[in-house]
N, C-alpha and C positions, 0 to 999 in steps of 0.2 A: 504493500500500500504506500509506503513512504517513497518507493522508487518512482511512483507516478508524480509525487509532489517535488521531490528533489531532482529527479531525472537520473539518468545513467550516463556513463562516460566521464569525461574530465570535469564537467560542470557540476555533477552531483556532489562530490566532496566539497567543492567550494560553496555550494548552497547550504549544505549541512553545517559547515563551519560558520557561515554568515548568520545562521539562525540559532546557534548554540551560545551558551554563556561564555565560553572561552573566547569567542570573537569579541565580545564586549570588553573583556579584560585586556585583550591584545590591543584593541583600538585605543583604550585608555592609556596604556603604556606607551604606545607610539605617539599619541598626542602629547603626553607628558615629556617624552624625550625630545620631540620637535620644539616644544615650548622652551625647554631648557637650552637647547642649541641656539635658538633665535635670541634668547636672553643673553647668552654668553657672547654671541657675535655683537649684539648691540652694546653691551658693556665694554667689550674690547674696542669697539669703534669710538665710543665716548672717551675712554681713557687715552687711547692713542692720539686723538685730536686734542685732548686737554693737555697732553705733555709736549706738544710740538713747540710751544713758545718757551717753556723752561729749558727744553733740550737745546734750542737755538741760543738761549742766553748762556748756557754752560759752554757751548762750542765757541761763542764769541769771547768768553773769559779765558778759555784755554788756548786760543790761537795767539801766536806772537804778534 
């Protein structure tokens, strides 16, 4: 009976996974990892741009 709903072949396991509880947990972990990655990139960008002026100041002080 479930074969009629889920189908057979390569799409059946994908549909079964999409409708099971494990799929929800997987999607949550993927979304969490993506959010952390975007946050890390954003913080890195802000820090690197914020340190450009102090780094140039140090370079000017160290140059003869």
